[in-house]
C-alpha positions as CSV (number, residue, x, y, z in Angstrom):
1,M,-68.5,48.2,-7.7
2,K,-64.9,49.6,-8.0
3,T,-64.7,50.4,-4.4
4,K,-65.9,47.0,-3.3
5,R,-63.0,45.1,-6.1
6,D,-60.5,47.5,-4.6
7,G,-61.6,46.3,-1.2
8,V,-60.8,42.8,-2.4
9,V,-57.5,43.8,-3.8
10,L,-56.4,45.1,-0.5
11,L,-57.6,42.3,1.4
12,L,-55.6,39.9,-0.6
13,A,-52.8,41.7,0.1
14,L,-52.8,41.9,3.4
15,L,-53.2,38.4,3.3
16,C,-50.2,37.7,1.3
17,L,-48.1,39.8,3.3
18,L,-49.1,38.1,6.3
19,A,-48.4,34.7,4.7
20,L,-44.8,36.1,3.7
21,E,-44.5,37.3,7.6
22,V,-45.6,33.8,8.7
23,T,-43.3,32.1,6.8
24,A,-40.3,34.7,7.3
25,V,-40.8,33.9,10.8
26,G,-41.0,30.0,10.8
27,L,-37.5,30.2,8.6
28,H,-35.6,32.2,11.0
29,F,-36.8,29.8,13.6
30,I,-36.1,26.7,11.7
31,A,-33.0,28.5,11.1
32,Q,-32.2,29.3,14.8
33,Q,-32.7,25.3,15.6
34,E,-30.2,24.3,13.3
35,L,-28.0,26.7,14.8
36,R,-28.5,25.3,18.1
37,V,-28.0,22.0,16.6
38,A,-24.8,22.7,15.1
39,G,-23.6,24.4,18.1
40,S,-24.4,21.6,20.1
41,S,-23.0,18.8,17.9
42,A,-19.8,21.0,17.8
43,R,-19.5,20.8,21.4
44,D,-20.4,17.4,21.4
45,L,-17.5,16.9,19.2
46,E,-15.0,19.2,20.9
47,L,-15.8,17.6,24.4
48,R,-15.5,14.0,23.2
49,L,-12.3,15.1,21.4
50,A,-11.1,16.4,24.9
51,A,-12.2,13.3,26.5
52,Q,-10.2,10.9,24.0
53,S,-7.2,13.1,24.6
54,A,-6.9,12.2,28.5
55,A,-7.5,8.9,27.9
56,A,-4.6,8.9,25.6
57,R,-2.3,10.5,27.5
58,A,-3.7,8.2,30.5
59,V,-2.2,5.5,28.3
60,A,1.0,7.7,27.8
61,Q,1.7,8.0,31.1
62,W,0.9,4.8,32.4
63,P,1.4,4.4,36.2
64,A,2.9,1.1,36.1
65,E,4.1,0.9,39.5
66,Q,0.8,1.8,41.2
67,L,-1.4,-0.3,39.2
68,D,0.8,-3.4,39.5
69,S,0.2,-3.2,43.6
70,M,-3.7,-2.5,42.9
71,G,-6.4,-4.7,43.3
72,L,-9.2,-5.5,41.1
73,H,-12.4,-3.1,40.7
74,L,-10.2,-0.3,42.0
75,T,-9.9,3.2,40.5
76,I,-6.8,5.6,40.6
77,P,-6.4,9.2,39.2
78,V,-4.3,10.0,36.4
79,P,-3.0,13.5,37.3
80,A,-0.8,13.9,34.3
81,A,-3.8,13.2,32.0
82,G,-5.8,16.1,33.0
83,A,-5.7,19.6,31.1
84,L,-7.6,22.5,30.4
85,S,-8.6,23.8,26.9
86,T,-8.4,27.1,25.6
87,T,-12.5,27.2,25.6
88,G,-12.4,26.3,28.9
89,I,-13.0,22.5,29.0
90,R,-11.7,20.8,31.8
91,S,-10.5,17.0,31.4
92,S,-9.4,14.3,33.6
93,A,-8.8,10.5,33.6
94,S,-8.8,7.8,36.0
95,I,-7.7,3.6,35.4
96,E,-9.8,0.8,37.1
97,R,-8.7,-2.4,37.3
98,L,-11.1,-4.9,35.7
99,A,-8.6,-8.0,35.8
100,P,-4.8,-9.0,36.5
101,H,-3.7,-7.4,33.4
102,L,-7.0,-5.7,31.8
103,F,-8.0,-2.1,32.7
104,L,-10.5,0.7,31.7
105,V,-9.2,3.8,31.3
106,R,-12.2,6.3,32.1
107,A,-11.8,10.1,30.6
108,T,-14.1,12.9,31.2
109,A,-14.3,16.3,29.6
110,V,-16.7,18.9,31.3
111,S,-17.5,22.5,29.7
112,P,-17.9,25.7,31.5
113,L,-21.6,25.3,31.1
114,L,-21.3,21.6,32.9
115,E,-21.9,19.7,29.6
116,S,-19.8,16.6,29.6
117,S,-19.0,13.8,27.7
118,T,-17.4,10.3,29.1
119,L,-15.4,7.8,27.4
120,G,-13.6,4.5,28.0
121,L,-10.8,2.7,26.4
122,I,-10.2,-1.1,27.3
123,V,-6.4,-1.7,27.4
124,A,-4.4,-4.8,28.4
125,T,-0.8,-5.5,29.8
126,T,1.3,-8.6,29.5
127,T,3.9,-10.2,30.9
128,A,7.7,-11.2,30.0
129,A,6.5,-15.0,30.1
130,E,3.4,-14.5,28.0
131,L,5.4,-12.7,25.5
132,A,8.5,-15.1,25.4
133,A,5.7,-17.9,24.6
134,E,5.0,-16.7,21.4
135,V,8.6,-17.3,20.6
136,T,8.7,-21.2,19.9
137,A,11.6,-21.6,17.5
138,A,15.2,-20.4,17.7
139,V,15.3,-19.4,13.9
140,R,11.9,-18.2,12.8
141,S,12.0,-16.8,8.8
142,N,10.0,-16.1,6.0
143,G,12.3,-16.3,3.4
144,A,15.0,-18.7,2.2
145,I,17.8,-20.2,4.9
146,H,21.0,-21.4,4.2
147,V,22.6,-23.5,6.6
148,G,26.8,-23.4,5.9
149,A,29.6,-25.8,7.2
150,Q,30.4,-25.6,11.0
151,S,27.0,-23.9,11.4
152,R,24.3,-24.8,14.2
153,V,20.7,-24.3,14.8
154,D,19.8,-25.7,18.2
155,W,16.4,-26.2,19.8
156,G,17.9,-25.7,23.1
157,A,18.8,-27.7,26.4
158,V,16.5,-29.8,28.2
159,G,13.5,-28.2,29.8
160,C,14.6,-24.8,28.2
161,R,13.3,-25.9,24.7
162,G,11.2,-24.3,22.0
163,A,8.6,-26.1,19.9
164,H,11.1,-26.0,17.0
165,A,14.4,-25.4,15.8
166,L,13.5,-23.9,12.6
167,E,10.1,-22.3,11.5
168,V,10.0,-21.1,8.0
169,A,7.7,-20.2,5.0
170,S,7.9,-23.5,3.4
171,L,10.8,-26.3,3.5
172,A,11.7,-25.8,0.0
173,D,13.3,-22.9,1.3
174,L,15.7,-24.5,3.6
175,D,19.2,-25.3,2.4
176,M,21.0,-27.6,4.7
177,A,24.5,-27.0,3.2
178,G,26.7,-29.2,5.5
179,G,25.2,-27.4,8.8
180,A,23.9,-29.3,11.9
181,L,19.9,-29.0,12.9
182,A,19.3,-30.2,16.3
183,G,15.4,-30.2,16.7
184,P,12.1,-30.4,14.6
185,V,11.3,-28.1,11.6
186,A,8.0,-26.6,10.8
187,S,6.8,-24.5,8.2
188,A,3.9,-22.3,7.2
189,D,2.0,-24.8,5.7
190,S,2.5,-27.1,8.5
191,G,1.7,-25.4,11.7
192,G,4.2,-22.7,12.0
193,T,3.8,-19.0,14.0
194,W,3.6,-16.8,11.7
195,P,3.8,-14.0,10.9
196,P,7.7,-13.8,12.1
197,N,7.8,-9.8,12.5
198,A,5.7,-9.8,15.8
199,L,6.3,-11.0,19.4
200,G,2.2,-11.0,20.2
201,S,1.2,-7.4,20.4
202,L,4.6,-6.2,19.9
203,T,5.5,-6.1,15.9
204,I,8.9,-4.9,14.6
205,E,7.3,-1.4,14.3
206,R,6.1,-0.8,17.5
207,L,9.5,-2.2,19.0
208,A,11.1,0.7,16.6
209,E,8.7,3.3,17.8
210,L,9.6,2.1,21.3
211,A,13.1,2.7,20.5
212,R,13.2,5.8,18.8
213,A,10.8,7.5,21.8
214,S,13.3,6.3,24.6
215,A,16.5,7.8,25.4
216,A,19.6,5.7,24.0
217,L,20.7,4.7,27.5
218,A,17.1,3.6,29.0
219,S,15.5,2.1,25.8
220,P,14.7,-1.8,25.8
221,V,15.6,-1.8,22.4
222,S,18.7,-1.4,20.2
223,L,17.7,0.0,17.1
224,Y,19.5,-0.1,13.2
225,E,17.3,1.9,10.7
226,H,19.2,0.8,7.8
227,D,21.8,-2.0,6.8
228,V,24.1,-2.1,9.3
229,T,27.5,-4.8,9.8
230,L,28.4,-5.6,13.3
231,S,31.9,-7.2,13.8
232,G,33.0,-9.0,16.6
233,S,30.7,-7.5,19.0
234,A,28.9,-8.6,22.1
235,G,25.3,-7.5,23.4
236,N,22.2,-8.5,24.8
237,G,18.7,-7.6,25.0
238,I,16.5,-6.8,21.8
239,L,17.9,-6.1,18.6
240,V,16.0,-4.9,15.7
241,V,17.0,-3.7,12.4
242,L,14.9,-2.3,9.9
243,G,17.4,-3.5,7.0
244,D,19.9,-6.0,6.4
245,L,21.9,-7.3,9.5
246,A,25.4,-8.7,9.0
247,L,27.1,-10.0,12.1
248,D,30.5,-11.3,11.9
249,G,31.7,-12.8,15.0
250,G,30.6,-11.7,18.6
251,T,27.9,-13.0,20.8
252,F,24.1,-11.6,21.5
253,V,22.1,-12.9,23.9
254,G,18.1,-12.1,23.4
255,I,16.1,-11.8,20.4
256,V,17.3,-10.3,17.0
257,M,14.4,-9.2,14.8
258,V,15.7,-8.6,11.2
259,R,13.1,-6.7,8.5
260,G,15.6,-7.6,5.8
261,A,18.4,-10.5,4.7
262,L,20.5,-11.2,8.0
263,S,24.0,-12.9,7.6
264,L,25.6,-14.6,10.5
265,T,29.7,-15.6,9.8
266,G,32.8,-15.7,11.4
267,G,31.7,-17.8,14.5
268,A,29.1,-15.4,15.3
269,T,26.7,-16.9,18.0
270,I,23.4,-15.8,19.1
271,Q,22.0,-17.6,22.4
272,G,17.8,-16.6,22.5
273,A,16.2,-16.4,19.2
274,V,16.3,-15.2,15.5
275,L,13.2,-13.6,14.0
276,V,13.9,-13.0,10.2
277,D,10.9,-10.9,8.5
278,G,12.5,-10.4,5.2
279,G,15.4,-12.9,4.2
280,P,17.4,-14.5,3.0
281,L,18.9,-16.3,6.6
282,V,22.7,-17.1,5.8
283,L,24.8,-18.9,8.5
284,D,28.2,-19.6,7.6
285,D,30.2,-20.6,10.9
286,A,27.5,-19.3,13.1
287,T,25.3,-20.9,16.1
288,V,22.0,-20.1,17.0
289,T,20.7,-21.7,20.1
290,F,17.2,-21.4,21.3
291,D,17.2,-20.0,25.1
292,S,13.8,-19.2,26.6
293,C,15.4,-17.9,30.1
294,A,17.4,-15.9,27.7
295,I,14.4,-14.4,25.7
296,T,12.1,-13.9,29.0
297,A,14.9,-11.6,30.2
298,S,15.2,-9.4,27.2
299,L,11.3,-9.3,27.3
300,D,11.2,-8.3,31.0
301,Q,11.1,-4.5,30.7
302,P,8.0,-2.3,31.9
303,R,7.8,-0.4,28.6
304,L,7.4,-3.7,26.4
305,L,4.7,-5.2,28.7
306,G,1.9,-2.9,28.0
307,P,-0.3,-0.7,28.2
308,F,-1.7,-2.0,24.3
309,R,-4.6,-0.4,23.1
310,P,-7.0,-2.7,20.8
311,R,-6.1,-2.2,16.9
312,S,-9.7,-0.7,16.1
313,R,-9.4,1.8,19.0
314,R,-13.0,1.7,19.6
315,W,-14.0,4.4,22.2
316,I,-16.7,3.0,24.8
317,P,-19.5,5.7,25.6
318,L,-19.6,5.6,29.5
319,F,-23.1,6.8,31.3
């Protein structure tokens, strides 16, 4: 009887060992599968990031001259966007023209094992005339406006006029203290175009970035990072001030964008447009005249006309 009982115990022990071995083999198999999945996910992520980097390089090295003369639905490679990573991933990019000012940047990354990831990014360009159309007044301001004696705000000559002479956040902010106003006035609550710190896709922040990234002589934007006073100087183009600007005398032809306050005195003249994000704006013996030709000319710079990526930067998977 004892011998039979011992045999049963031995059999149960063997079955338990077999169950443990099967469990261990199963757990090992599951762990191997998880490792493979994790490795595959890591490679997919690395490939996707490499493709995104190639697309970003293509945008940064935008071949404007080639694209200007390229027909619709044609594609050109962007050699400068290609790269080879330390892990052997090779990336490349090309640009397809979808419409006159709409492009698809197609980027591909391929691993040594021939795994690949292809992404697309829609970007747009614009024209100087389209950007200039965003400027609809001689003066646009978010803050108070004081137009003192011997000062004038003019909406421009016949055939060259803006929609308004002034665009203000509120009519209560306008103080006509002896100055002259030639042209209509609009406020934010009556259909004014806002915000005043942007020209379509060109915000004051993007203009500042362009100025910082360019050599001083090649920059399409004159940038002052802090408060500045300019006396009796003449200039043209786009003037961006991230602090307060005091302009005493002198003439500027083009667009003046100020984040803080703006003071125009001593016979200062601006021919083009003024956009003030902060305020106040004080004109004391100064003249601002809307000039669409000067505005368009100041915006006619390749670096200002794109490409512009979507703000959400959503990537399109391509197959």
